[in-house]
N, C-alpha and C positions, 0 to 999 in steps of 0.2 A: 688792416686786410689782410697781410702777409702773415701773419700769427695764426689767422683762422684757417689758412690753405695750407700750414706746414704742422698738422696734428701729428705728433709722432706718439705710438704706443708705449705706454709705460706699464711696468708691472703691476699686475693688482693682484693682491694675495688672493683674494677670492673668486680668481680664475683658477687659480691653483687648488684650493680646497673643492671647488667645483668639478675641476677634474678628477680629482682623487676621489669624489665621491660617487661620480659617474661610473669609474672604472670599478668602484667596490661594489655598487648596485649591480651592474652587470656580471660582473664574477659571481655574486652570490646567485644571481637568477639562474646563471648557466650552470652551477654549482648544483643547485636544486633541481634544475630538469634533468640533468645527467644521474645525479647520486641519489635523491633525496626523493623527490615525487614519485608517489606508484600511480598517480592519475595523470594521463596525457592530455594536456591542454592542447596541444598542437605547436605547431611550429612559430606563431605569431612570438610567441614568448620569447622565444628562442633569438628569432632576428631582433626583437626588440632590445635583446640584452646585446647583444654584436652591435647595434647601434649605439647604446650606450655607450660601449668600452671603446667604440671607434670616437665618438663626440667627446668622450672623457681624454682619450690621447689627444686628440688635436686641441683639447683646450691646456693641457699642459703642454704639448708644443708650442703654441701661440706663447703661453707665457715665458718660457725657456728662450723663445726667439725676441721677446719684446726688450727694448732699451733702458 
């Protein structure tokens, strides 16, 4: 019983890879929005890219914080 309640966070390499991928995808979308796209798709893509970057940063933070 006690071992089930004391779950510790372990470092998972897939969390790090996912975080880096989300930051890369978000950065690429922002780059395309600001410098490449001549067609304006609205701000939804820009907001979604910012969310991707924020979630990627959060994933990397959790990876580095885990024991």
